[in-house]
C-alpha positions as CSV (number, residue, x, y, z in Angstrom):
1,M,0.0,0.0,0.0
2,E,1.3,3.4,-1.0
3,L,0.5,6.9,0.1
4,T,1.0,9.8,-2.3
5,L,0.5,13.4,-1.0
6,L,-1.1,15.1,-4.0
7,G,-1.7,18.5,-2.3
8,T,-0.9,19.9,1.1
9,G,-2.1,23.5,0.8
10,C,-4.7,25.4,2.6
11,P,-7.4,27.9,1.5
12,S,-4.7,30.6,1.0
13,V,-3.3,30.4,-2.5
14,D,0.3,29.1,-2.8
15,H,1.8,28.3,-6.2
16,K,4.1,25.8,-4.6
17,R,1.2,23.7,-3.0
18,F,-1.9,22.2,-4.5
19,G,-5.1,21.8,-2.5
20,P,-5.6,19.0,0.0
21,S,-5.7,15.6,-1.5
22,N,-4.1,12.2,-1.1
23,L,-3.9,9.0,-3.1
24,V,-4.0,5.6,-1.3
25,S,-3.0,2.9,-3.8
26,T,-2.0,-0.7,-4.3
27,K,-1.5,-2.7,-7.5
28,K,-5.2,-3.3,-7.5
29,S,-6.8,-0.2,-6.0
30,K,-6.7,3.6,-6.2
31,I,-8.6,5.7,-3.6
32,L,-8.6,9.5,-3.5
33,V,-9.0,11.2,-0.2
34,D,-10.3,14.8,-0.7
35,C,-10.2,16.7,-4.0
36,G,-8.6,20.1,-3.5
37,S,-7.5,22.6,-6.2
38,G,-5.2,21.3,-8.9
39,I,-5.6,17.6,-8.1
40,T,-6.3,16.5,-11.7
41,Q,-3.1,18.1,-12.8
42,R,-1.2,16.3,-10.0
43,L,-2.7,13.0,-11.1
44,H,-1.7,13.6,-14.6
45,E,1.8,14.6,-13.5
46,L,2.1,11.2,-11.7
47,K,0.6,9.4,-14.8
48,V,-2.4,8.3,-12.8
49,S,-5.6,8.4,-14.8
50,S,-8.7,9.7,-13.2
51,A,-10.5,7.0,-15.2
52,D,-8.9,4.4,-12.9
53,I,-9.8,5.9,-9.5
54,D,-12.0,3.4,-7.6
55,A,-13.4,5.7,-5.0
56,L,-13.3,9.3,-3.7
57,F,-13.5,9.8,0.1
58,F,-14.2,13.3,1.6
59,T,-13.0,14.0,5.1
60,H,-15.3,17.0,5.2
61,L,-17.0,19.5,2.9
62,H,-14.8,22.5,3.3
63,S,-14.2,24.1,-0.1
64,D,-10.4,23.7,-0.1
65,H,-11.0,19.9,0.3
66,A,-13.7,19.6,-2.4
67,V,-13.4,22.4,-4.9
68,D,-12.1,20.3,-7.9
69,L,-14.8,17.7,-7.7
70,Y,-16.4,18.6,-11.1
71,Q,-13.0,18.9,-12.7
72,L,-12.2,15.4,-11.6
73,I,-15.4,14.0,-12.9
74,I,-15.3,15.8,-16.3
75,S,-11.6,15.0,-16.8
76,S,-12.3,11.3,-16.0
77,W,-14.8,11.3,-18.9
78,H,-12.3,12.9,-21.2
79,S,-9.9,10.2,-20.0
80,Y,-12.4,7.5,-21.2
81,R,-13.7,6.4,-17.8
82,V,-16.2,3.6,-18.4
83,K,-17.4,3.0,-14.8
84,P,-19.5,5.0,-12.4
85,W,-18.0,7.1,-9.6
86,K,-18.3,6.0,-6.0
87,I,-18.1,9.0,-3.6
88,Y,-18.1,8.6,0.2
89,G,-18.5,11.5,2.5
90,P,-20.2,13.0,5.5
91,K,-23.9,13.9,5.8
92,G,-24.6,16.5,3.2
93,T,-22.4,14.9,0.5
94,K,-25.4,13.8,-1.6
95,K,-26.8,17.3,-1.6
96,F,-23.4,18.8,-2.4
97,V,-22.7,16.5,-5.3
98,K,-26.2,17.0,-6.8
99,K,-25.7,20.8,-6.7
100,I,-22.4,20.6,-8.4
101,M,-23.7,18.3,-11.1
102,D,-26.9,20.5,-11.5
103,A,-24.7,23.6,-11.9
104,W,-22.9,22.1,-14.9
105,A,-25.9,20.1,-16.4
106,D,-26.3,22.3,-19.5
107,E,-22.7,22.2,-20.4
108,R,-22.5,18.5,-19.8
109,K,-25.5,17.8,-22.0
110,L,-24.0,19.8,-24.8
111,R,-20.7,17.9,-24.6
112,I,-22.4,14.6,-24.5
113,S,-24.6,15.2,-27.5
114,Y,-22.0,16.9,-29.6
115,E,-18.8,15.0,-28.8
116,D,-20.4,11.6,-29.2
117,R,-18.0,9.7,-26.9
118,A,-18.5,6.0,-26.3
119,S,-19.6,6.1,-22.6
120,V,-21.2,8.5,-20.2
121,K,-20.7,6.2,-17.2
122,A,-18.3,8.8,-15.6
123,F,-21.4,10.9,-14.9
124,D,-23.2,8.1,-13.0
125,I,-22.4,8.9,-9.4
126,D,-23.2,6.7,-6.4
127,V,-22.9,8.8,-3.2
128,I,-22.6,7.0,0.2
129,E,-22.8,9.1,3.3
130,F,-21.0,8.0,6.4
131,K,-22.5,7.0,9.8
132,S,-20.6,8.0,12.9
133,I,-18.2,5.0,12.6
134,G,-18.1,2.2,10.1
135,N,-16.1,-0.2,7.9
136,L,-15.8,-0.4,4.1
137,K,-13.7,-2.4,1.6
138,I,-12.5,-1.2,-1.8
139,K,-11.0,-4.2,-3.5
140,D,-8.0,-5.2,-1.4
141,I,-8.1,-2.2,1.0
142,K,-10.1,-2.2,4.2
143,I,-11.2,1.2,5.5
144,K,-12.5,2.2,8.9
145,Y,-14.0,5.7,9.1
146,F,-14.6,7.6,12.2
147,E,-15.8,11.1,13.3
148,V,-13.1,13.6,14.4
149,D,-13.5,17.0,16.0
150,H,-13.4,19.8,13.6
151,K,-16.2,21.8,15.2
152,P,-17.9,24.1,14.4
153,V,-17.9,21.8,11.3
154,K,-20.7,19.4,12.1
155,F,-19.3,16.3,10.3
156,A,-15.7,15.6,9.7
157,Y,-13.9,12.2,9.4
158,G,-10.6,10.4,9.7
159,F,-9.8,7.1,8.0
160,C,-7.7,4.0,8.7
161,F,-6.6,2.0,5.6
162,T,-5.3,-1.5,6.0
163,N,-3.7,-3.8,3.5
164,K,-1.4,-6.8,4.0
165,N,-1.1,-6.0,7.7
166,K,0.0,-2.4,7.1
167,K,-2.1,0.4,8.6
168,L,-2.3,4.0,7.3
169,T,-4.3,6.6,9.2
170,I,-5.4,9.9,7.8
171,S,-6.6,12.3,10.4
172,G,-8.5,14.8,8.2
173,D,-8.9,18.2,9.7
174,T,-9.3,17.9,13.4
175,K,-8.2,19.1,16.8
176,P,-6.7,16.3,19.0
177,C,-9.7,14.0,19.8
178,E,-10.5,10.7,21.5
179,N,-11.6,8.9,18.3
180,L,-8.3,9.6,16.5
181,M,-6.3,8.5,19.5
182,K,-8.3,5.3,19.6
183,Y,-8.4,4.3,16.0
184,A,-4.9,5.5,14.9
185,Q,-3.2,3.2,17.4
186,K,-0.1,1.5,16.1
187,S,-0.4,2.9,12.6
188,D,2.6,2.3,10.3
189,V,2.0,5.8,9.0
190,L,-0.1,8.6,10.5
191,L,-0.8,11.4,8.1
192,H,-1.9,14.2,10.3
193,E,-3.0,17.8,9.6
194,V,-1.1,20.6,11.4
195,F,-1.5,24.3,12.1
196,I,1.9,25.8,12.3
197,V,1.7,28.5,14.9
198,G,3.5,31.7,13.8
199,E,3.4,30.9,10.1
200,I,0.2,32.9,9.5
201,K,0.6,36.5,10.6
202,E,-1.9,39.2,11.6
203,I,-2.9,41.6,8.8
204,N,-4.3,44.9,10.2
205,K,-8.2,44.6,10.2
206,M,-8.1,41.9,7.5
207,R,-6.7,39.0,9.6
208,T,-7.0,39.8,13.3
209,Q,-5.7,38.0,16.4
210,K,-9.3,36.7,16.8
211,T,-9.2,35.2,13.3
212,L,-6.0,33.4,14.0
213,H,-7.3,32.1,17.3
214,N,-10.5,30.8,15.8
215,V,-8.7,29.1,12.9
216,Q,-6.2,27.5,15.3
217,S,-8.9,26.3,17.6
218,Y,-10.3,23.7,15.2
219,H,-7.0,22.3,14.0
220,T,-4.0,20.5,15.6
221,T,-1.0,22.8,16.4
222,S,2.6,22.0,15.8
223,S,3.1,21.5,19.5
224,E,0.2,19.1,19.8
225,V,0.8,16.8,16.7
226,G,3.9,15.1,18.1
227,K,2.0,14.2,21.2
228,V,-0.7,12.6,19.1
229,A,1.8,10.5,17.3
230,F,3.4,9.5,20.6
231,I,0.1,8.6,22.2
232,T,-1.0,6.5,19.2
233,S,2.4,4.8,19.0
234,A,2.6,5.6,15.3
235,K,5.7,4.3,13.6
236,K,5.9,7.3,11.2
237,L,4.3,10.7,11.4
238,V,3.7,12.6,8.1
239,L,2.5,16.2,8.2
């Protein structure tokens, strides 16, 4: 099982970092976790076709984690995808996906009728919304999903992926929380979000101390993330 960090950016634009997204893959399976800005370009750079992605998992529905969804879908069609999309996410994902697809419905109908491509299966989307905690399997990868604490975001999730006795945990956006400490235990790799205190500066009236405090309050700080890795006995911490 392999983890590829496709994007590690945040809502602020940075030409050196793409939006949040990760690829979990084996020889048999390819799972995307989140779909931030520029992810289709990153997949192309790595010679991974969006036509071959088995499933997309959303940690939560913040824009920086989901903004390239339609680009992913339409580019998979252009890449001759011949199977429906499976999209997993928190409560509200069905509504979110429907709105995105509805927004581009006219453009899509025109392309389908005029370009006369062999398949439109890429536009068939099966959306599965998470419960609080559960288990899934995508081909040879087992997945446990669990709620994390990204409040005031109502629904946010972390994931444990296992394959051939190897365990990868992806925290999603969260402050340190009990569920993560519990389910990330003894991970071979813990991929954890981090808010680096001091990296984001105040800007007079535009970005106040209160803004910085509020943003920090629903993330894990650089001083906390090492403690999380220690408590969970993770073999390797990736930020």
